[in-house]
SEFINU-14825 format. One record per residue (C-alpha): residue number from 1; x, y, z. Coordinates in steps of 0.2 Angstrom, whole numbers, always signed. Each point is the difference from the previous one (the first is absolute). Layout:
% residues N
{i NUM; xx X; yy Y; zz Z}
...
//
This chain:
% residues 549
{i 1; xx -671; yy +444; zz +190}
{i 2; xx -19; yy +4; zz +0}
{i 3; xx -7; yy +16; zz -5}
{i 4; xx -6; yy +5; zz +17}
{i 5; xx +17; yy -2; zz +7}
{i 6; xx +8; yy +9; zz -15}
{i 7; xx -12; yy +14; zz +4}
{i 8; xx +4; yy +0; zz +18}
{i 9; xx +18; yy +1; zz -4}
{i 10; xx -1; yy +14; zz -13}
{i 11; xx +5; yy +18; zz +3}
{i 12; xx -18; yy +5; zz -4}
{i 13; xx -5; yy -9; zz +16}
{i 14; xx +2; yy +9; zz +16}
{i 15; xx -1; yy -9; zz +17}
{i 16; xx -18; yy -1; zz +6}
{i 17; xx -7; yy +17; zz +4}
{i 18; xx -2; yy +5; zz +18}
{i 19; xx -12; yy -12; zz +7}
{i 20; xx +5; yy -15; zz -11}
{i 21; xx +12; yy -12; zz +10}
{i 22; xx +13; yy -7; zz -12}
{i 23; xx +2; yy -16; zz +11}
{i 24; xx -17; yy -6; zz -5}
{i 25; xx +4; yy +2; zz -19}
{i 26; xx +5; yy -18; zz -3}
{i 27; xx -17; yy -6; zz +7}
{i 28; xx -9; yy +13; zz -10}
{i 29; xx +9; yy -5; zz -16}
{i 30; xx -2; yy -19; zz +3}
{i 31; xx -19; yy +1; zz +3}
{i 32; xx -2; yy +11; zz -15}
{i 33; xx +10; yy -12; zz -11}
{i 34; xx -10; yy -15; zz +5}
{i 35; xx -16; yy +8; zz -7}
{i 36; xx +8; yy +5; zz -16}
{i 37; xx +9; yy -17; zz -3}
{i 38; xx -16; yy -9; zz +5}
{i 39; xx -11; yy +9; zz -13}
{i 40; xx +13; yy -3; zz -13}
{i 41; xx +0; yy -19; zz +4}
{i 42; xx -19; yy +0; zz -2}
{i 43; xx +1; yy +8; zz -17}
{i 44; xx +13; yy -12; zz -6}
{i 45; xx -11; yy -15; zz +6}
{i 46; xx -16; yy +7; zz -9}
{i 47; xx +10; yy +5; zz -15}
{i 48; xx +4; yy -19; zz -3}
{i 49; xx -19; yy -2; zz -2}
{i 50; xx -2; yy +13; zz -14}
{i 51; xx -2; yy -10; zz -16}
{i 52; xx -9; yy +11; zz -12}
{i 53; xx -8; yy +17; zz -3}
{i 54; xx -15; yy -3; zz +10}
{i 55; xx +11; yy -5; zz +15}
{i 56; xx +11; yy +16; zz -3}
{i 57; xx -14; yy +12; zz -2}
{i 58; xx -14; yy -7; zz +11}
{i 59; xx +8; yy -13; zz +11}
{i 60; xx -9; yy -14; zz -10}
{i 61; xx -17; yy +7; zz +7}
{i 62; xx +3; yy -12; zz +15}
{i 63; xx -2; yy +11; zz +15}
{i 64; xx -16; yy -1; zz +11}
{i 65; xx -10; yy +16; zz +4}
{i 66; xx +8; yy +1; zz +18}
{i 67; xx +17; yy -2; zz -7}
{i 68; xx -3; yy +13; zz -13}
{i 69; xx -8; yy +11; zz +13}
{i 70; xx +15; yy -1; zz +11}
{i 71; xx +12; yy +3; zz -15}
{i 72; xx -11; yy +15; zz -5}
{i 73; xx +1; yy +7; zz +17}
{i 74; xx +19; yy -3; zz +0}
{i 75; xx +1; yy +9; zz -17}
{i 76; xx -10; yy +14; zz +6}
{i 77; xx +7; yy +3; zz +17}
{i 78; xx +16; yy +8; zz -7}
{i 79; xx +13; yy +12; zz +7}
{i 80; xx -13; yy +14; zz -1}
{i 81; xx -12; yy -10; zz +12}
{i 82; xx +13; yy -5; zz +12}
{i 83; xx +13; yy +14; zz -1}
{i 84; xx -8; yy +15; zz -8}
{i 85; xx -17; yy +0; zz +9}
{i 86; xx +9; yy -3; zz +17}
{i 87; xx +11; yy +15; zz -4}
{i 88; xx -15; yy +11; zz -6}
{i 89; xx -10; yy -3; zz +16}
{i 90; xx +15; yy +3; zz +11}
{i 91; xx +3; yy +17; zz -8}
{i 92; xx -17; yy +5; zz -6}
{i 93; xx -12; yy -9; zz +12}
{i 94; xx -18; yy -2; zz -5}
{i 95; xx +4; yy +6; zz -18}
{i 96; xx +13; yy -14; zz -2}
{i 97; xx -13; yy -13; zz +5}
{i 98; xx -10; yy +5; zz -15}
{i 99; xx +12; yy -10; zz -10}
{i 100; xx -5; yy -16; zz +9}
{i 101; xx -19; yy +4; zz -3}
{i 102; xx +2; yy +3; zz -18}
{i 103; xx +11; yy -15; zz -4}
{i 104; xx -13; yy -11; zz +9}
{i 105; xx -16; yy +7; zz -8}
{i 106; xx +8; yy -1; zz -17}
{i 107; xx -2; yy -19; zz +1}
{i 108; xx -19; yy +1; zz -1}
{i 109; xx +1; yy +8; zz -17}
{i 110; xx +12; yy -15; zz -5}
{i 111; xx -12; yy -13; zz +7}
{i 112; xx -16; yy +7; zz -7}
{i 113; xx +5; yy +6; zz -17}
{i 114; xx +16; yy -9; zz -6}
{i 115; xx +5; yy -16; zz +9}
{i 116; xx -12; yy -13; zz -8}
{i 117; xx -3; yy +8; zz -17}
{i 118; xx +19; yy +2; zz -3}
{i 119; xx +4; yy -18; zz +5}
{i 120; xx -13; yy -6; zz -12}
{i 121; xx +4; yy +11; zz -14}
{i 122; xx +19; yy +0; zz -1}
{i 123; xx +14; yy -13; zz -1}
{i 124; xx +17; yy +8; zz +7}
{i 125; xx -1; yy +19; zz -1}
{i 126; xx -12; yy +15; zz -1}
{i 127; xx +4; yy +1; zz -18}
{i 128; xx -9; yy -17; zz -3}
{i 129; xx -16; yy +8; zz +6}
{i 130; xx +1; yy +16; zz -10}
{i 131; xx +5; yy -10; zz -16}
{i 132; xx -14; yy -12; zz +1}
{i 133; xx -12; yy +11; zz -10}
{i 134; xx +12; yy +13; zz -7}
{i 135; xx +15; yy +2; zz -12}
{i 136; xx +14; yy -10; zz +8}
{i 137; xx +16; yy +9; zz -4}
{i 138; xx -4; yy +18; zz +5}
{i 139; xx -10; yy -5; zz +15}
{i 140; xx +13; yy -12; zz +7}
{i 141; xx +14; yy +12; zz -4}
{i 142; xx -10; yy +13; zz +11}
{i 143; xx -3; yy -12; zz +14}
{i 144; xx +18; yy -6; zz +0}
{i 145; xx +7; yy +18; zz +1}
{i 146; xx -13; yy +4; zz +14}
{i 147; xx +4; yy -15; zz +10}
{i 148; xx +19; yy +3; zz +0}
{i 149; xx -2; yy +19; zz +4}
{i 150; xx -12; yy -4; zz +15}
{i 151; xx +12; yy -14; zz +6}
{i 152; xx +15; yy +11; zz +0}
{i 153; xx -9; yy +13; zz +10}
{i 154; xx -4; yy -13; zz +13}
{i 155; xx +18; yy -8; zz -1}
{i 156; xx +7; yy +17; zz +4}
{i 157; xx -9; yy +1; zz +16}
{i 158; xx +6; yy -17; zz +5}
{i 159; xx +18; yy +5; zz -4}
{i 160; xx -1; yy +15; zz +11}
{i 161; xx -7; yy -10; zz +14}
{i 162; xx +14; yy -13; zz -2}
{i 163; xx +13; yy +14; zz +0}
{i 164; xx -6; yy +8; zz +16}
{i 165; xx -3; yy -17; zz +9}
{i 166; xx +17; yy -8; zz -3}
{i 167; xx +9; yy +17; zz +3}
{i 168; xx -8; yy +0; zz +18}
{i 169; xx +4; yy -18; zz +2}
{i 170; xx +18; yy +1; zz -4}
{i 171; xx +3; yy +18; zz +6}
{i 172; xx +4; yy +6; zz -18}
{i 173; xx +1; yy +19; zz -1}
{i 174; xx +9; yy +3; zz -17}
{i 175; xx -10; yy +1; zz -17}
{i 176; xx +12; yy -13; zz -8}
{i 177; xx -5; yy -14; zz +13}
{i 178; xx -19; yy +4; zz -2}
{i 179; xx +2; yy -1; zz -19}
{i 180; xx +8; yy -17; zz +2}
{i 181; xx -15; yy -6; zz +10}
{i 182; xx -11; yy +6; zz -15}
{i 183; xx +10; yy -10; zz -12}
{i 184; xx +0; yy -15; zz +12}
{i 185; xx -19; yy +0; zz +1}
{i 186; xx -1; yy +2; zz -19}
{i 187; xx +11; yy -15; zz -3}
{i 188; xx -10; yy -11; zz +12}
{i 189; xx -16; yy +4; zz -7}
{i 190; xx +6; yy -4; zz -18}
{i 191; xx +6; yy -17; zz +7}
{i 192; xx -18; yy -3; zz +8}
{i 193; xx -8; yy +3; zz -17}
{i 194; xx +12; yy -8; zz -12}
{i 195; xx +2; yy -16; zz +11}
{i 196; xx -17; yy -2; zz +8}
{i 197; xx -13; yy +8; zz -11}
{i 198; xx -17; yy +1; zz +7}
{i 199; xx +1; yy -16; zz +10}
{i 200; xx +16; yy +6; zz +9}
{i 201; xx -7; yy +18; zz +2}
{i 202; xx -17; yy -7; zz +7}
{i 203; xx +8; yy -11; zz +13}
{i 204; xx +12; yy +14; zz +6}
{i 205; xx -15; yy +12; zz +1}
{i 206; xx -10; yy -12; zz +11}
{i 207; xx +15; yy -3; zz +12}
{i 208; xx +3; yy +19; zz +0}
{i 209; xx -18; yy +3; zz +5}
{i 210; xx +1; yy -12; zz +14}
{i 211; xx +16; yy +8; zz +6}
{i 212; xx -7; yy +18; zz -2}
{i 213; xx -16; yy -4; zz +10}
{i 214; xx +10; yy -9; zz +13}
{i 215; xx +13; yy +14; zz +2}
{i 216; xx -13; yy +14; zz +1}
{i 217; xx -10; yy -10; zz +12}
{i 218; xx +15; yy -1; zz +12}
{i 219; xx +3; yy +18; zz -1}
{i 220; xx -18; yy +4; zz +2}
{i 221; xx -2; yy -11; zz +16}
{i 222; xx +16; yy +8; zz +8}
{i 223; xx -6; yy +18; zz -4}
{i 224; xx -17; yy -3; zz +8}
{i 225; xx +8; yy -9; zz +14}
{i 226; xx +11; yy +15; zz +4}
{i 227; xx -16; yy +11; zz +0}
{i 228; xx -10; yy -12; zz +10}
{i 229; xx -11; yy -5; zz -15}
{i 230; xx -8; yy +17; zz +0}
{i 231; xx -1; yy +8; zz -17}
{i 232; xx -4; yy +17; zz +8}
{i 233; xx +16; yy +0; zz +10}
{i 234; xx +10; yy -5; zz -16}
{i 235; xx -8; yy +14; zz -10}
{i 236; xx +2; yy +13; zz +13}
{i 237; xx +18; yy -4; zz +3}
{i 238; xx +3; yy +1; zz -19}
{i 239; xx -8; yy +17; zz -1}
{i 240; xx +10; yy +7; zz +14}
{i 241; xx +16; yy -7; zz -6}
{i 242; xx -3; yy +6; zz -18}
{i 243; xx +1; yy +18; zz +6}
{i 244; xx -16; yy +3; zz -10}
{i 245; xx -12; yy -3; zz +15}
{i 246; xx -19; yy -4; zz -4}
{i 247; xx +3; yy +5; zz -18}
{i 248; xx +10; yy -16; zz -3}
{i 249; xx -16; yy -10; zz +3}
{i 250; xx -11; yy +11; zz -11}
{i 251; xx -2; yy +2; zz -19}
{i 252; xx +10; yy +13; zz -8}
{i 253; xx +17; yy -1; zz +7}
{i 254; xx +7; yy -4; zz -18}
{i 255; xx -14; yy +2; zz -12}
{i 256; xx -10; yy +15; zz +8}
{i 257; xx +14; yy +13; zz +1}
{i 258; xx -6; yy +8; zz -16}
{i 259; xx -13; yy -1; zz -14}
{i 260; xx +13; yy -9; zz -11}
{i 261; xx +4; yy -13; zz +13}
{i 262; xx -19; yy -3; zz +3}
{i 263; xx -2; yy -3; zz -19}
{i 264; xx +16; yy -11; zz +0}
{i 265; xx -9; yy -11; zz +13}
{i 266; xx -15; yy -2; zz -11}
{i 267; xx +12; yy -5; zz -14}
{i 268; xx +9; yy -12; zz +11}
{i 269; xx -16; yy -8; zz +6}
{i 270; xx -7; yy -3; zz -18}
{i 271; xx +17; yy -7; zz -5}
{i 272; xx +1; yy -12; zz +14}
{i 273; xx -18; yy -6; zz -1}
{i 274; xx +0; yy -3; zz -19}
{i 275; xx +18; yy -5; zz -3}
{i 276; xx +0; yy -18; zz +7}
{i 277; xx -11; yy -6; zz -14}
{i 278; xx +12; yy +6; zz -13}
{i 279; xx +16; yy -6; zz +8}
{i 280; xx +9; yy -13; zz -12}
{i 281; xx +8; yy -10; zz +13}
{i 282; xx -17; yy -2; zz +9}
{i 283; xx -9; yy -4; zz -16}
{i 284; xx +11; yy -14; zz -5}
{i 285; xx -3; yy -9; zz +17}
{i 286; xx -18; yy -3; zz -6}
{i 287; xx +7; yy -12; zz -13}
{i 288; xx +9; yy -12; zz +12}
{i 289; xx -16; yy -8; zz +6}
{i 290; xx -10; yy -14; zz -9}
{i 291; xx -17; yy +8; zz +0}
{i 292; xx -9; yy +17; zz +2}
{i 293; xx -7; yy -6; zz +16}
{i 294; xx +17; yy -2; zz +7}
{i 295; xx +5; yy +17; zz -6}
{i 296; xx -15; yy +7; zz +9}
{i 297; xx +5; yy -9; zz +16}
{i 298; xx +18; yy +5; zz -1}
{i 299; xx -6; yy +19; zz +0}
{i 300; xx -11; yy -4; zz +15}
{i 301; xx +15; yy -8; zz +9}
{i 302; xx +11; yy +15; zz -5}
{i 303; xx -12; yy +13; zz +7}
{i 304; xx +0; yy -9; zz +17}
{i 305; xx +18; yy -2; zz +1}
{i 306; xx +4; yy +18; zz -6}
{i 307; xx -13; yy +7; zz +11}
{i 308; xx +8; yy -8; zz +16}
{i 309; xx +17; yy +7; zz -6}
{i 310; xx -6; yy +18; zz -2}
{i 311; xx -9; yy +0; zz +17}
{i 312; xx +17; yy -4; zz +7}
{i 313; xx +8; yy +15; zz -9}
{i 314; xx -8; yy +10; zz +14}
{i 315; xx +12; yy -8; zz +12}
{i 316; xx +15; yy +2; zz -12}
{i 317; xx -3; yy +18; zz -4}
{i 318; xx -7; yy +7; zz +16}
{i 319; xx +12; yy -11; zz +10}
{i 320; xx +15; yy +8; zz -9}
{i 321; xx -7; yy +17; zz +3}
{i 322; xx -2; yy -4; zz +19}
{i 323; xx +17; yy -7; zz +3}
{i 324; xx +11; yy +10; zz -13}
{i 325; xx +1; yy +18; zz -3}
{i 326; xx -3; yy +7; zz -17}
{i 327; xx +19; yy +5; zz -1}
{i 328; xx +5; yy -18; zz +5}
{i 329; xx -10; yy -6; zz -15}
{i 330; xx +5; yy +12; zz -13}
{i 331; xx +18; yy +0; zz +5}
{i 332; xx +0; yy -18; zz -6}
{i 333; xx -11; yy +3; zz -16}
{i 334; xx -8; yy +17; zz -4}
{i 335; xx -16; yy -8; zz -6}
{i 336; xx -2; yy -11; zz +15}
{i 337; xx +3; yy -17; zz -9}
{i 338; xx +9; yy -7; zz +14}
{i 339; xx -12; yy +3; zz +14}
{i 340; xx -6; yy -18; zz +1}
{i 341; xx +17; yy -8; zz +3}
{i 342; xx +5; yy +14; zz +11}
{i 343; xx -16; yy -3; zz +11}
{i 344; xx +5; yy -19; zz +0}
{i 345; xx +17; yy +4; zz +7}
{i 346; xx -7; yy +12; zz +13}
{i 347; xx -14; yy -12; zz +6}
{i 348; xx +12; yy -14; zz +1}
{i 349; xx +10; yy +10; zz +13}
{i 350; xx +10; yy +13; zz -9}
{i 351; xx +16; yy +0; zz -11}
{i 352; xx +11; yy -7; zz +14}
{i 353; xx -10; yy -15; zz +3}
{i 354; xx +0; yy -18; zz -7}
{i 355; xx -19; yy +1; zz -1}
{i 356; xx +0; yy +16; zz -10}
{i 357; xx +13; yy -7; zz -12}
{i 358; xx -10; yy -16; zz -3}
{i 359; xx -16; yy +9; zz -3}
{i 360; xx +9; yy +13; zz -12}
{i 361; xx +7; yy -14; zz -9}
{i 362; xx -16; yy -10; zz -1}
{i 363; xx -11; yy +15; zz -6}
{i 364; xx +13; yy +6; zz -12}
{i 365; xx +2; yy -18; zz -7}
{i 366; xx -19; yy -2; zz -2}
{i 367; xx -1; yy +17; zz -8}
{i 368; xx +14; yy -4; zz -12}
{i 369; xx -8; yy -17; zz -4}
{i 370; xx -16; yy +10; zz -4}
{i 371; xx +9; yy +11; zz -12}
{i 372; xx +8; yy -14; zz -9}
{i 373; xx -16; yy -9; zz -2}
{i 374; xx -9; yy +15; zz -6}
{i 375; xx +14; yy +5; zz -13}
{i 376; xx +0; yy -18; zz -6}
{i 377; xx -19; yy +1; zz -3}
{i 378; xx +2; yy +17; zz -9}
{i 379; xx +14; yy -5; zz -11}
{i 380; xx -9; yy -16; zz -5}
{i 381; xx -16; yy +10; zz -5}
{i 382; xx +10; yy +12; zz -10}
{i 383; xx +12; yy -13; zz -8}
{i 384; xx -16; yy -11; zz -4}
{i 385; xx -8; yy +14; zz -8}
{i 386; xx +15; yy +4; zz -11}
{i 387; xx +2; yy -19; zz -5}
{i 388; xx -18; yy -4; zz -2}
{i 389; xx -7; yy +16; zz -7}
{i 390; xx +14; yy +9; zz -9}
{i 391; xx +12; yy -14; zz -5}
{i 392; xx -11; yy -15; zz -4}
{i 393; xx -15; yy +9; zz -7}
{i 394; xx +6; yy +16; zz -7}
{i 395; xx +18; yy -2; zz -5}
{i 396; xx -1; yy -19; zz -4}
{i 397; xx -19; yy +1; zz -5}
{i 398; xx -5; yy -15; zz +10}
{i 399; xx +14; yy -11; zz -8}
{i 400; xx +11; yy -1; zz +15}
{i 401; xx +2; yy -17; zz +9}
{i 402; xx -3; yy -2; zz +19}
{i 403; xx +18; yy -2; zz +3}
{i 404; xx +5; yy +16; zz -10}
{i 405; xx -14; yy +10; zz +9}
{i 406; xx +6; yy -6; zz +18}
{i 407; xx +18; yy +5; zz -6}
{i 408; xx -6; yy +17; zz -5}
{i 409; xx -8; yy +2; zz +17}
{i 410; xx +16; yy -4; zz +9}
{i 411; xx +10; yy +12; zz -10}
{i 412; xx -12; yy +14; zz +2}
{i 413; xx +0; yy -3; zz +19}
{i 414; xx +19; yy +4; zz +0}
{i 415; xx -3; yy +16; zz -10}
{i 416; xx -15; yy +6; zz +11}
{i 417; xx +10; yy -4; zz +16}
{i 418; xx +14; yy +11; zz -7}
{i 419; xx -12; yy +14; zz -3}
{i 420; xx -7; yy -1; zz +17}
{i 421; xx +17; yy +0; zz +8}
{i 422; xx +5; yy +15; zz -9}
{i 423; xx -16; yy +10; zz +5}
{i 424; xx +1; yy -7; zz +18}
{i 425; xx +17; yy +9; zz +2}
{i 426; xx -8; yy +17; zz -3}
{i 427; xx -16; yy -2; zz +11}
{i 428; xx +8; yy -3; zz +17}
{i 429; xx -8; yy +15; zz +9}
{i 430; xx -18; yy -4; zz -5}
{i 431; xx -13; yy -9; zz +11}
{i 432; xx -4; yy -17; zz -7}
{i 433; xx -18; yy +1; zz +4}
{i 434; xx -1; yy +16; zz -10}
{i 435; xx +10; yy -9; zz -15}
{i 436; xx -12; yy -14; zz +0}
{i 437; xx -15; yy +12; zz +0}
{i 438; xx +7; yy +7; zz -16}
{i 439; xx +1; yy -18; zz -7}
{i 440; xx -19; yy -2; zz +5}
{i 441; xx -4; yy +17; zz -9}
{i 442; xx +9; yy -6; zz -16}
{i 443; xx -9; yy -17; zz +0}
{i 444; xx -17; yy +8; zz +4}
{i 445; xx +2; yy +12; zz -14}
{i 446; xx +7; yy -11; zz -14}
{i 447; xx -6; yy -18; zz +4}
{i 448; xx -16; yy +0; zz +10}
{i 449; xx -10; yy +10; zz -13}
{i 450; xx +5; yy -11; zz -14}
{i 451; xx -4; yy -16; zz +10}
{i 452; xx -17; yy +6; zz +5}
{i 453; xx -5; yy +6; zz -17}
{i 454; xx +6; yy -16; zz -8}
{i 455; xx -10; yy -11; zz +12}
{i 456; xx -16; yy +10; zz +2}
{i 457; xx -2; yy +12; zz -15}
{i 458; xx -5; yy -7; zz -17}
{i 459; xx +4; yy +16; zz -10}
{i 460; xx +18; yy +0; zz +6}
{i 461; xx +13; yy +0; zz -15}
{i 462; xx +18; yy -2; zz -3}
{i 463; xx +2; yy +18; zz -2}
{i 464; xx -8; yy +3; zz +17}
{i 465; xx +12; yy -12; zz +8}
{i 466; xx +15; yy +8; zz -7}
{i 467; xx -6; yy +18; zz +5}
{i 468; xx -4; yy -6; zz +17}
{i 469; xx +16; yy -9; zz +3}
{i 470; xx +12; yy +12; zz -8}
{i 471; xx -10; yy +15; zz +6}
{i 472; xx +0; yy -6; zz +18}
{i 473; xx +18; yy -4; zz +0}
{i 474; xx +6; yy +16; zz -8}
{i 475; xx -11; yy +11; zz +11}
{i 476; xx +4; yy -9; zz +17}
{i 477; xx +19; yy -2; zz -3}
{i 478; xx +1; yy +18; zz -8}
{i 479; xx -8; yy +7; zz +15}
{i 480; xx +11; yy -9; zz +12}
{i 481; xx +15; yy +6; zz -9}
{i 482; xx -5; yy +18; zz +2}
{i 483; xx -6; yy -3; zz +18}
{i 484; xx +9; yy +3; zz +17}
{i 485; xx +4; yy -18; zz +1}
{i 486; xx +14; yy +2; zz -13}
{i 487; xx +6; yy +18; zz +3}
{i 488; xx -3; yy +16; zz +11}
{i 489; xx +1; yy -7; zz +18}
{i 490; xx +13; yy -6; zz +11}
{i 491; xx -7; yy -18; zz -1}
{i 492; xx -2; yy +0; zz -19}
{i 493; xx +9; yy -12; zz -11}
{i 494; xx +11; yy +14; zz -7}
{i 495; xx +2; yy +14; zz +14}
{i 496; xx +11; yy +11; zz -11}
{i 497; xx -13; yy +3; zz -13}
{i 498; xx -17; yy +9; zz +0}
{i 499; xx -13; yy -4; zz -13}
{i 500; xx -14; yy -5; zz +11}
{i 501; xx -14; yy +9; zz -11}
{i 502; xx -13; yy -13; zz +5}
{i 503; xx -4; yy +4; zz +19}
{i 504; xx -7; yy -18; zz +5}
{i 505; xx +11; yy -14; zz +5}
{i 506; xx -12; yy -13; zz -7}
{i 507; xx -8; yy +3; zz -17}
{i 508; xx -15; yy -12; zz +2}
{i 509; xx -13; yy +13; zz +1}
{i 510; xx +5; yy +6; zz -17}
{i 511; xx +7; yy -15; zz -9}
{i 512; xx -13; yy -13; zz +5}
{i 513; xx -16; yy +9; zz -6}
{i 514; xx +10; yy +5; zz -16}
{i 515; xx +4; yy -19; zz -3}
{i 516; xx -18; yy -4; zz +1}
{i 517; xx -5; yy +15; zz -11}
{i 518; xx +13; yy -4; zz -13}
{i 519; xx -6; yy -18; zz -1}
{i 520; xx -18; yy +5; zz -3}
{i 521; xx +4; yy +14; zz -12}
{i 522; xx +12; yy -11; zz -10}
{i 523; xx -14; yy -13; zz -2}
{i 524; xx -13; yy +13; zz -5}
{i 525; xx +11; yy +8; zz -13}
{i 526; xx +6; yy -17; zz -7}
{i 527; xx -6; yy -6; zz -17}
{i 528; xx +4; yy -18; zz +5}
{i 529; xx -14; yy -12; zz -1}
{i 530; xx -3; yy -8; zz +16}
{i 531; xx +0; yy -19; zz +0}
{i 532; xx -16; yy -3; zz +10}
{i 533; xx +2; yy -19; zz -1}
{i 534; xx +17; yy +1; zz +8}
{i 535; xx -6; yy +11; zz +14}
{i 536; xx -15; yy -12; zz +3}
{i 537; xx +13; yy -15; zz +1}
{i 538; xx +11; yy +10; zz +12}
{i 539; xx -15; yy +5; zz +11}
{i 540; xx -6; yy -18; zz +2}
{i 541; xx +18; yy -6; zz +3}
{i 542; xx +4; yy +14; zz +13}
{i 543; xx -16; yy -3; zz +10}
{i 544; xx -1; yy -19; zz -1}
{i 545; xx +17; yy -6; zz -3}
{i 546; xx -5; yy -10; zz -15}
{i 547; xx +15; yy -3; zz -11}
{i 548; xx +12; yy +8; zz +12}
{i 549; xx +18; yy -7; zz +1}
//
């Protein structure tokens, strides 16, 4: 018996809530299963072509700029983009749409500052770039720890999205059933990485990007058709149905309530714009292309594809607000993470129609494929960093064989997947877009300062790198731990506790400048002699591609 049928039959699963016709459940489960089985089949097919470490970590550097751009967009358009942003817009209007703007603008930083130099300077991971002109073991250790922590934050968001999505799809109301979904997602993502490596993950991400764009386009067209292709009519209907009136379409509904919320918005904006260029699962994608020119092309393609998608989130979010009441959305999920599939069901004719059931199944399956592809990329990034940076170069001091290194990556994927499963069970009430924003803040605080200093500042030292990475990590994670995200609010991770001493929900405004400051201060105070020859070599290599892998 499949897991989906076990869940449907378990005591934790009630009949579909009012508005979910049980007679359509077999159709929904069938369409949903086709997507899952299909992506696993692609992974197995690609896994057979994985022969060595270059294949496992970088897909043999065999993907074109367009293919990698499609995969990057598939990796980037996560549960936060599809589920979290739609929910944020449906409940918060204009302020929710700010997530879309921030996620898109962030790509300009990645294109202009990181994509080409990183592709030229590294081999498999961020640690390769940092270790090029600094002491190997301490820098690779810091890079590995940072990569794993950022990836786990991002994985947490995907787990929450998966739990909310499949709970809606199968009519699950009990916590036990939702926890089983999180476990299922974790197991599948481990299979993706251990079997397919980068080749399998990349093909799944490309397929998933096409499915996501196609599914979103269908809903967008149907929503605009309902409102006679008039955006003003759609927005006015959404504002009226939200119960907030004109305030729903104006800034300040969520981030203008108080001075603290306004500062929180600035913090969120800084984290979103700077975070992309420090995300490990995005950085490793630049190594899958054969040349720096292809890396640059892949980012250009990604910007175009992602831009089109974020424009369509207007229809997803405001369409949900226009056709569903806030109570209908929050009754399914307090953070609004199920607004997009609920909209699909409503625009298809409602819960008692075949069209509604088909669109609900289609959009839910696409969203779940989105989650699986993203968690595979995240798990691959973190397990690659552990195997290549920590195991091969720190623990084994460069003496590990390629076979041993890949084996360590597969084992670490299992462990990291287990940690993500455990944390995902506790974070079900949080909005996935907000969770991803926290991952962006951690990445921008710990990774981005170190990458930029290493590539562009000759005076940067090993001590500066360590201060920047660990300082950014400790400050960002520490502030999140003592923020309302973890405790003190009904939507916090731990509702019964109250230690939210830091008032902002996103730490970026404090932790990102601190990461840059500590990198500079650590280098200035360091007595380490700077290897100017190595920096000159890195500068030429990063700008021209001469000597790149």
